[in-house]
C-alpha positions in Angstrom: 8.2 17.5 -28.3 9.3 14.1 -30.3 11.8 11.9 -28.8 14.4 12.5 -31.6 14.5 16.1 -30.7 14.3 15.2 -26.7 17.4 13.1 -27.1 18.9 16.0 -29.3 19.0 18.3 -27.2 20.0 16.6 -23.8 23.1 15.2 -25.7 24.2 18.8 -25.8 25.6 18.6 -22.2 28.5 16.0 -24.1 26.9 12.8 -23.1 27.0 10.6 -25.5 23.5 8.7 -27.0 24.4 5.5 -25.2 25.3 8.0 -21.8 21.2 9.6 -22.4 19.8 5.8 -23.4 20.9 4.5 -20.0 19.9 8.0 -18.4 16.6 8.1 -20.2 16.0 3.8 -19.1 16.9 4.5 -15.9 13.9 7.2 -15.3 11.5 4.9 -16.7 12.6 2.8 -14.4 12.3 5.2 -12.1 8.7 6.6 -12.7 7.6 3.1 -13.0 8.3 2.8 -9.1 6.7 5.9 -8.5 3.6 4.7 -9.7 3.7 0.9 -8.3 4.5 2.7 -4.4 1.6 5.3 -5.6 -0.7 2.2 -6.3 0.1 0.6 -3.0 -0.3 3.9 -1.1 -3.9 3.8 -2.1 -3.8 0.5 -1.2 -3.8 1.4 1.9 -5.4 4.4 2.7 -7.7 1.8 0.9 -8.2 -0.3 3.7 -7.9 1.8 6.9 -11.6 3.7 4.9 -12.3 0.3 4.4 -12.4 -0.7 8.4 -13.6 2.9 8.7 -16.5 2.9 6.7 -19.0 2.4 9.7 -19.2 5.7 12.4 -17.1 4.6 15.3 -14.9 2.2 14.0 -11.6 2.4 14.7 -8.2 1.0 14.0 -4.7 1.2 15.9 -1.8 0.3 13.9 1.0 -1.3 16.5 4.9 -1.4 15.9 6.0 -3.9 14.3 7.9 -6.8 16.3 10.7 -8.0 14.7 11.3 -10.9 17.3 8.4 -12.6 17.1 8.5 -16.3 17.2 5.9 -16.8 13.8 7.0 -14.5 11.1 3.0 -14.2 10.6 2.5 -12.8 14.3 5.5 -10.3 13.4 2.9 -7.0 12.7 -0.7 -6.8 13.9 -3.0 -4.0 13.8 -6.7 -3.8 16.2 -10.0 -3.2 15.3 -12.8 -2.6 17.1 -15.6 -2.4 14.8 -19.3 -3.6 13.6 -17.5 -6.3 12.2 -16.2 -7.2 15.4 -19.1 -6.8 17.2 -17.6 -3.3 18.7 -14.7 -6.3 20.8 -11.4 -5.7 20.1 -10.3 -8.0 17.6 -6.5 -8.3 16.6 -5.2 -9.5 13.1 -1.7 -10.5 12.5 0.5 -10.3 9.3 4.2 -10.4 8.6 4.0 -6.6 8.0 1.2 -4.1 9.8 0.3 -3.7 5.7 -0.7 -7.3 5.8 -2.7 -7.0 8.7 -4.2 -4.4 7.7 -5.6 -5.7 4.3 -6.4 -8.8 6.6 -8.9 -6.7 8.9 -10.3 -5.2 5.7 -11.2 -8.0 4.1 -13.1 -8.8 6.6 -15.0 -5.6 7.4 -15.6 -6.8 3.8 -17.0 -9.4 4.8 -18.6 -8.3 7.1 -20.8 -5.4 5.5 -21.5 -7.6 1.9 -23.6 -10.1 4.7 -25.1 -7.5 6.2 -25.9 -5.4 3.1 -29.3 -6.6 3.1 -29.8 -5.8 6.5 
């Protein structure tokens, strides 16, 4: 369906073309936000999978602490994995998503450095 026909059909309920344009603009904005959110969710899942890649690796997402003395320590994830030498390691961030990304980056670096082993 072409855009002109679509707008004409939408206009059958009495909306003016300006109102239709505003509605279409808002739907476009919401669609863009949904796509961005989907991208963010896929990044989070990718970070979790990066950490869990090796058998036995685990990650625990901790509750946020809005009363933390440092803004960069309001959230954390705990990891026990090959890249932490099987010791518990805590990665901090302003949000758990940032902390998770830090842990995933540590895993990537470890896997890159050990890819020839």
